[in-house]
N, C-alpha and C positions, 0 to 999 in steps of 0.2 A: 380683399385680395392684396397680396404683397407685391409691391412694384419691384421689378427686376433692377438690381443695381447696375449702374453703368460707369464707364470710365471715359475720359477724354483722350482721343488719339488725334494725330495730326497727319496731314498729307500736304501736297503742294497747293491745295485750295483752302487750307485752314483747318480749324478744329471740327471734330465730329464725335458725338457721343456713340459709343459702341457698348454692347452688352459686357458687363464686368467680367464674365467667365470666358468670353470669346478670345480666341487666339488671333483672329483676323483683326484688321485695323480700319482706318478711316476710308480708304479707297474701296474696300470691300463693302463697308456699310453704305457708302453712297450708291453702289451698284444694287444692293438689296432694296434701297428706297426707290431707285430709278426704274427697276425692272420687276415689278410685282406682277408678272405675267402668268406664270404657270407653276406647277410643282415639279417640273422637269429639271434635273440637275445632271452634271457630267457623271458618267459611269466610273466605277472603281478603277477600271483599266486606264482611263485617262488621267486620273489623279495619281495612280501608280507611275505612269510614264512621266508626268510632270515632276513628280518628286525625284525620280531617277535623274532627270535632266539637271535639276538644281543641285543634286548631290555631285554629279560628275563635273559640273561647272566649278563647284567649290574645290574639288580635288585639283583641277587644273589651275585655277586661280592661285591656289596655295603653291603649287609646283612652280608656277611662273613668277612667284614673288609679288603678285598683285593683291594678295589677301593674307593678312597676318595669320600665323599658324593657329593661334587660340581661337580667332573668329571662324576660320575655315573649318576647324574640327567641330565647333558647335553647330555650324550650318550643315555640315555633312551629317551629323547625328540627327538633327531635326528633319532634314530632308529624307533621310532613310525612314524615319518614323512616319512621315507623310506617305512615302511610297508603300509602306507596309499596311497602311489603312488605319493607323492610330487616330488620325484627325479627320476622317472622312466627314464627320458631322460639322466640321468647320468650313466645308466648301459649300457655301450657301447661295452662290450667285445663280440666277436663272439662266437656262440655256438661251433664252431670247434676250440677248444683251448686246453689248457693243460687238460689231461684226468681226473685229479682229481677235476677240477673246481677251482683250486687255484686262477686263475686270477679273476674269478667272486667273490670269497670270499674276495679277496683283494679289488676288486671294491667296495663291500659293506663296508668293513672296512674303506677304505679311504673316501668314501662319508660321512659315519656317523662321522668319526673323524673330517673331515673338517667342517661339519655342526655344530658339537658340539663345536669346537674351535670358530666358528663364534658366537654361542650362548653365549659363555663365553667372547666375546668381542675381541678375537684374530684374527690374519690374517690366512687365509687358508694356510696350509702347515707347520705351526709351530708345529712340532712334540714334542716340549718341553712342550706344554700345554696338548695335547692329542695325543697319539701315536696309529696308526691304529692296530699295532700288540700287543703292550704291554697292551693296555687298551681296545680297542673295541673287539679284538680277544682273550682276556684273558680267559684262561681255555679251549680253543678250538684249533682245527686244521682244516684246510680245509677238511682233510680226514674224520672227523666225522661231521663237520657242513654241508657240501654240501649234503651227502646222507640223513642227517636228514631233510634238507630243501626240498629235492626231495619228500620224504615221506609225509611231512606236506603239501606241495603244492598239491600233488595228492589227499590227504585226503580232503583238502578244496574244490577242484574242484568236487570231487565225491559227497560230502555232499551237496554243494550249487547248483550244476548244473546237474550232470549226474543222480543222484538218483531221484531228482524231475522230470526230463525229462522222465526217464523210468517209473516212477509211473504214469505220465500223459498218456504216450502211453498205458500202461497196462490198465488204466481206460477206454480209448477210445475203445480199442479192446474188452474189456469185455462188454461195452455198445453195440457195434455192434453185438457181439455174442448173446446177449439177443434179440436185435432187429431182427436179422436174423434167430432165432431159428424156426420160423414157415415157413421158405422158404426151400422147397425141391429142390435138384439138383442132377446131376450125379456126383458121385465120380470119381476120376482119379488116376490110378496107372500106372507107366511107360508111362505117357502121353496118356494112352488109357482109354476108358470108363470102369468104375468099378461100384460096387453097389451104390445105392443112399446114399446120406449124406445130412444132413441139412447144409445150408450155415452157420448157427450159430455155428455148430460143427467145421467147418473149422476155424472160427474166434476164437472159444474157444481154438483151438490148438495154434493159434498165440499168444493169451493172455497167454497161458501156457508157451510159450517160453520166453516171457518177464518176467513173474513171476519168472522163474528160473534164468533169467539173474540178477534180483534183488538179489536173494539169493546168486548167485556167487559173486556179487559185494560186498556183506556184508563180504564174506570171504576175499576179497582183502583188505577191510577196516581194518579187524582184523590184517592181516599180516603187513600192512603198519604202524600200530599204534606202533609197536616196532621199535625204532630208534637207530642210532649208536652213538649219542652224549655221550661223556664220554670216548671214546676210544682214543682220540687225534690222534697222528701220526700213530701208527701201531696197535692200539687196547689195548695197555698196560695201557693207561691213564696217561702217563708221563706228568708232568707239569700241572696237574689239581688235585683238591681235590677229594677224593673218593666219597663224597656226592654231588659234584657239579652238575653232570648231572641230578640226581634225583630231586634236588631242582629247577633247571632251567626248567625241564619238567613240574613240578607242576605249576610254574608261566605261562608257555607257554600254558598248558592245559586250564587254566582259560581264557586266551586270545582267545583261539580257540573255546571254548564251546564244545570240545570233548577231550578225554583223549589220550595222547601219553605217552609211558613208555620207560624206558631205556632197551635196549636189554639185554638178559641174556648171550649173547656170542658176545663180541665185535670183536673177530677175524673173526667170520663169517660175522658180519654186515658190516665190512669195507673191507674185501677182496673179497666180492661178492656183486652183486645187485640182488640176487635171488628173493627177495620179489617184486622188480620192474619187473623182468621177469615174475613172476607168475601173477602179476596184469595185465601186458600187455597181457598175454595169456588169461586171463578172458575177457579183452576188445575185443580181437580177437574173442573169442567165441560168445560174444554179437553181434559183427559185422556180423559173419556168420549167426546167427539167423535173423538179420535184412535183410540180403540179401534174405533169404528164404521168409520172409514175404513180402518184397517189390516186389520181382519177382512174387510171387503168385498173388498179387493184380494187377500187370501189366497184367498178363495172364488172370485173371478173367475179366478184363475190356477191353481186346483187341477186336478190331472190329472198329466200333460198329456193322457192318453188316456182315463182312466176317470173324469174329473171334468168340471167346467164348461169350463175351458180357453178362456175368451173373451179373455183377455189373457195375454201372456207377461211374466213378471217378469225383471229382469236376473239373470243367473247370477253370483253373487258368490263362492260357495265350494261344495265338494262337500257333499251333504246327508246322506250315510250312510257309516258305517264298514263296512257289510256289503253294501249294494246299490249296485253300480257305476252311475254315470250319474245317480243321483238328485240332484235339486237342490231345496232347500227355500226357502220365503219367509222367510228368516232376518231380513232387515231389518225387515219388518213385525212379526215375532215380538218383536224387540228393542223396538220402539216400544210394543207392547202391554204388555210387562213394565215399561217406564218408566212407562206410564200407571197400571199397577196399584200401583206404588210411590208415585206421587203421590196416588192415592186413599187408600192407607194412611196417608200423611203427613197428609192432611186429617183423618183420624180422630183422630190424636194432637193436632193443632192444635185441633180441636173440643173435645176434653177439656181441653186447656190453657186454652181460652177460658172454660170454666166455673169456672176456679180463681182468679177474681178475688174476693178477700175484702176487703170494705170499701174501703180506699184503694189496694190494690195487687194486681196479678196475680202469682202466685207460680210460674208455669211459663213464663216468658218465654224462657229459653235454649233449651229443647227446641222451643218454637214457632218461634223464630228459625231454628234449625238445619233443621227440617223444611220451613219455608217456602222458605228459600234453596236447599235441596236440590231441592225440587220445581221451582223456576224453572230451576235449572241443568240438571236432567235433561230437562225439557221442551224447553229450548233445544237441547241436544245431540241429543236424540231426533228432534225435528222437522227439524233441519238435515240430519241423517244420512239420514232417511227421504226427504227431498226429493232429496238428491244421489244416493243409492245405490239408490233404488227408483223413486220416481215419475218421475224424469227419464228413466229408460230403459224405461218401460212401452211395450209394443207391443200393438196389437189383432190378434187372429187372425181367421181366416175362419169360425170355429165359430159365433160369435154370429149373423151373418147367415144361415148355413146352417140354423140351428134355427128361425128365425122362421116359415117356411112350415109347419112341422110343429106349431106351437104351437096348442093348443086354445083359448086365450084370444082368438084372432082372431075367434071367434064374437061377441065383444062388439060388433064393428063392424057386425054384421048386425042388431042389436037395433032400431035406428031403422027398418029396412026391413021386417023380418019379425016383430018382437015378441020379448019375452024368452023366452017358453015354447018357441017353435019354435027359436030360436037355441040354447036349452039342449039340446033334443032332438038337434040337429045336432052339438053338441059331444059329447054322450054317444055317439052312434052312431060318430062319428069316432074316439073313444077306444077303443070296443069293437072296431072293425074295423081299426084301424091306419091308417085313411085320413086325409086332410087335411080341414080345414074346407071348403076350396074344393071338393073332390071330392064331399062329402056335400051341400053347398049346391046344387050343380048338379042333384042328384037330387031334393031335397026342397023346392026353391023354384022360382019362375018368373022368378028374376032372370037377366038376360042376362049373357053373358060380359063385356060392357063394364061392366055394373053391378057384377058381382063383382070385376072388376079394380080398379074405383074404390073400392069398399067395403073390399076386402082389401089395399089398398096400405098396407104397414106404416108407411111414412113419414107418411102422412096420419093415422095413429093416434097420432102423437107430439105432436099439437097439438090444442087445442079445435076441434071441427069440426061442432057442431050439437047437436040435442036427443038425449037418451038417458039411460040410467040405468046405474049401476055399483055393484058391491059388492066388497069385497076377499075 
């Protein structure tokens, strides 16, 4: 076996052997050795965000005269390459690392520095040409750069993936609502028969959940748009210019095609991850909504002969290795599992949010990973659910067929005969196996015309006069 060649790099603690082909340096290698915990690494969106931050900082440092043009341009080119994904394999630090994310910040600083040195014709590791701390990290600290990168990564993923996926799902649910508005069925409360409802009205409810999910997500976007950059070590802004962050964020906003602004309170922004906790809570709320929708669709399609069977779900794969012809609601099940993972991620983020001690939160990497994973999972899950399940749903004849047999039809008799007599009619119909209409003919003086009007199920799906009800 050929031993991998190494080279010697240096940091403030001294020399460290790193893989010869690596773009990262000594600080990153120390983190690799210190944190052999898992195979979890920061997502592409986080590396993208961190690369853009370093690029924008180099632009501003050049404009302010704090970084020579030649060095600044090399750093900008290298940072753009990092942002584009060219060096993703060089981001090797485990998620379970230093709580501030310093190791990942230095990972970025070293990769960008060594690539910039290479662009200038030097040898990787020659800190005399470009220094990862003095030049790439100039004007910043891990303590403000990392939380800023988390916010930006989340905003990118929400804008590019989750918001379009939710809009897609909302559109499909709305379309099904319109398609099913002429289909009458039995409503259910407490899993028991209730008064009639249109299948389209049920789906209108599902569409409403997603409509509100989109509105909640907009709140998260607003909160995340305020970032910590400019506070440096503890929020005071030591070793940076007062206007540095504002200028960097203007450059960054142009790169992102959305606006990020400097926080009005750096001490809050760096000692807490409250906005991340809030955003995760919104994602959890969306996940809860999705579980409701997916489970309802599973129940509505259960059967096909021994269950409710009011809708048909698209058949996407065989459902059993032993029962021929069985087809399961696997797309809905997949979305429910996605939602469960998001709810679990929120618990981790909630605990992380409690770990802000004095001027710094010390669980930022795991909070970032879980937040970004939740966004990505919800985006993929919603889009897949819309395409492979909701889009192909069909109403069956079973819903309308069961309406006339429903005992809750007696509710429509209450304004005409009173609650007590209506209850007796319902009880007798249940005991005898008759319909409400059949017993009402015997026990009331209502004409056939009056019964037809009162027991018209479509009339029961809208407000129609005085009465009382209970679930």
